[in-house]
N, C-alpha and C positions, 0 to 999 in steps of 0.2 A: 862303250859306256856301261859302267857297272853302277847300278843304283842300290844303295843300302837301305833296307827296311828294318823294322824291329825284328831282330832275330834271324834275318836271312838277307840275301842279296840276289839280284837278277842281272844277268849279263845281256844287255841289249846289243852288243857288238857281235854276238855269235851268229853263225850262218842261219840257224833255225829261229824264226820269230817266236815270240811268246804268245800263247793263247790266253786271252781274257774272256772268261766264260760269263755269259749274261744270266743273271738270276733275277727275274722280274717278280716282284711281290705286289703286283697291281691287278685289278680286275679287268683292265681294258688295254693292256699292251697289244700292239698291232699284231704280234706273232704268237705269243703264248700267254696272253693275259688270263688270269684266273686260276692257273694251274697251282700256284703256291699261295695265292691270296688267302690270308687268315689261316694258313696252315704252316706255321713256322717250324713245327716239328719235322715236316717233310723236307724242309730246306737242308737239313743236315745230310740226309741220304742223297738228296739231289747234288749237293756240293761234293760229297764223297765220290759219287759216280763221275762227276766232271773232273775232279782231281785225278782219279785213276785213269781217266781217258787222256789226260795230258794238260789240263788247265793249270797255269801257274798263278793266275789272278782270278778271283771271283768278284764280279761287279754287280752289286745289289742295287736295284732300282725300285723306288716306291712311288714314282709318278711317271706316267707315260708321257713321252715327248713326241708321240706321233702327231701329225697335223690334225687339228680339230679336237684333240683330247681335252677333256675337262680338267681345269686346274684343281689342285687339292691344297688344302691348308698345310702349313708347316706341322701342326699338331697331328693331322691325319697321316702325313708322310712319315712322321716320326713313329707313329703307332705301327705302321707297316714295316718299317726298316729296322728299328731298334731291337725287337725280339729276335730277328734273324741274325743281326750282327752279334748279339750277346750269345746266342746258341753256337754260332760258328766259331767265335772266339773261344768259348769253353771247350768245344770239341776238337778244334784244330790248332788253337794257339797261334804261334808264329810260323807254323809249318806251311801255311798258305797266305798269300798276300790278299787282303780284303780291300775292295774299293767300293765306294758308294757313289751312285750316279744321282747327283742333286744340284739344283740351282739355288737352293735356299741356304743362306749363311747359318741360320740357327740349326738346321739339320746337319750341316757340315761340322759345326762346333761339337754337337753331341756325339757324332760317330767318331770324330777324331779323338775325343776324350775316352771313347770306348775301345780304342785300339785300332781303328781303321787306318790303313796306311796310304790310301790314295783317294783324293777327291776328284771325281770325274764330273766336271761342270760344263754343261753345254752352253752356258750364257756368254762365254768369252771373257769372263773375269770382271766382276763389278767391284767397286770400292769396298762395299760391305763384306764381300767374300774375301777380298784381300786381307782385310782386318782380321777376319777369322783365321785365315791360313797362318798369319803371323802369330797371333795370340795363342793358337793351339798347336803350333809347331808342326805344321803339315809336312809329312815326309815326302810326298809326291803329289803333283797337281797335273791334271790333264787339261790343257789349254785348247779349247775348241774354237774353230772359226765359225761365228754365228751366221755367216752369209751377209747378204746385202738387200736393200730395198729395191726390188725389181720394178722397172718402169711400167707404167700402165700399158697394157697391150703386149707385154713381153711374152713370147711364146716359149713353150717347153723345148723347142728346137733351137732357140737362140743361145749363143755362147757370149758371155761377157769377156771380151778380148783382153781387158785389163785385170781379169780375175786373179791370175796367179801372182803378179806383182802386188796387187792390192792385198791379197791374203798374206803374202810374205811380209808386207809392211805392217799389217795388223799384228801378226805374230811377233815380229821383232820388237815392236813397241811394248807389247804386253810381257814378253820375255825379259826385257830390260827392267820393267817395273817389278816383276817377280824376283829377279836376281838382286836388285837393289834392296829388296825386302828380306834377302837371305834365303830365298827359295831357289835352289838350283836343279833339283830333280823334277824335270818337266817333260811331259810327253806332248806332242802337238798332234791334234786331230783336225783334219781338213773339214770335218763336219758334213759328210755326205748326207744329202737330203735336207739340210737346214738352209732355207731361203736361197735356194739355187735351182736353176732349171735342170731338166733332165739332161740336156746337152752339157751344161756346166759340170754335172757330176761325172760324166764320162770323160770330159776334157781334163778334169782334175786327176782322175785315175790314170789316164794316158800320160800325164805329166807329173805323177806323184813324186818322182825323183827330183823335181824342182825344189822340194822342201828339204832335201838332204843337206843343203847349204846351211840350214839352221843348226846342224850338228846336235840334234836331239832325236830321241826315238819318235818315229812316226806311227801313230795309231790309226788303223783303218777300220772304220765301223760301217761296213757295207751290208752285213748279214740281213737278208730278206727284206731289204728296203724297197721303196717305191721305184727307184731307178732300175730295179730288176723286174718287178711285176708289171710295170708300165709297158715293157717291151715284149712281154710274153703273152700267150693266149690267156683268156680269162680263166681263173681257178687253176692255173698251172702250178705245179710244185716248183718252188723257187730254190730248193736246196742245191741242185746241181749248178744252177747259174751263180748262186752265192759262192760255191767252191771255186768256180772258174775265175770270178772276179777277184776273190781273195788270193788265188794263186798269182794273178797278174799283179796285185798290190805288193805281194812279196817280191816279185821280180823287179818291181819299180822302187823298192826301198823300204817297204813297211816293216817295222820292227815288232809291232804288236797287232794282232788280229782280234777284234772284239766280236765274238761269235755266239750263236745260239747252239750250234751243233758241234760239240767238241770232238767226238770220235772221228767223223769224216775229215775234219780239219787236221787232226793229228796225222791221219793217213796221207793227206796231200803234202803235208810238211815233210814226211818221210821220203816221199817221192821227189820232192824238190831238193832235199838234202842229197839224194843220190845223183840228181842232175848236176848239182854243183860239184859233188865229189869226183865225178867222172868227166868233168869238163876238159 
């Protein structure tokens, strides 16, 4: 699958997955909140460093989606995101693919008009978001599975045995809606951490290749999430575990890794390329 963006293209059929680098411009992101908040000028150097390390996509987020995070207004999210988008567009133009992580249709409309090529929407696609994607000619959309309403008393060790077919069914219905609206460049994200038990998350990762039947790039967003720190000692560094799980995701069919730490991920992809090469 080769996706065409404004001025460039990305081949998602290649052996080596694509790295989507996370750029948070929030004060409260669970991993690196505050580092770039209200410091848009620092974003250029941060983006340049991530590109040099191997990122093909920069994913800019202006609202934390961690559990319990305070919601922000569309205006506030726009104030955080738009200066960064404008600076990166001015500095890098079409040489890097820009994505914005947002659930708000008005924010998606503004960033698409500014030249952003990917809308990364963890809501699972609302009617209002679909209208924006159509009207503003969205080049690429990340369709995330938003999870399910867990029954009262559901334990973190419980696995929803119908989870995979239910997720696949939700994906297929939304993909059909998007295709009928003329949007064919779609990535599917199983939504690690979103309304799923700890066991569900590992079950999905173990069976990630189940979603290759959708014939679309699979995006894995595991980096430093609760499915990692919940099984490690308190205050443990989650970088190594993130790398292990992302390597497994690649082996299970992930085409895109959404990551905080670009350089070590570039290194594991080099090793995995060699593993494939000398099979």
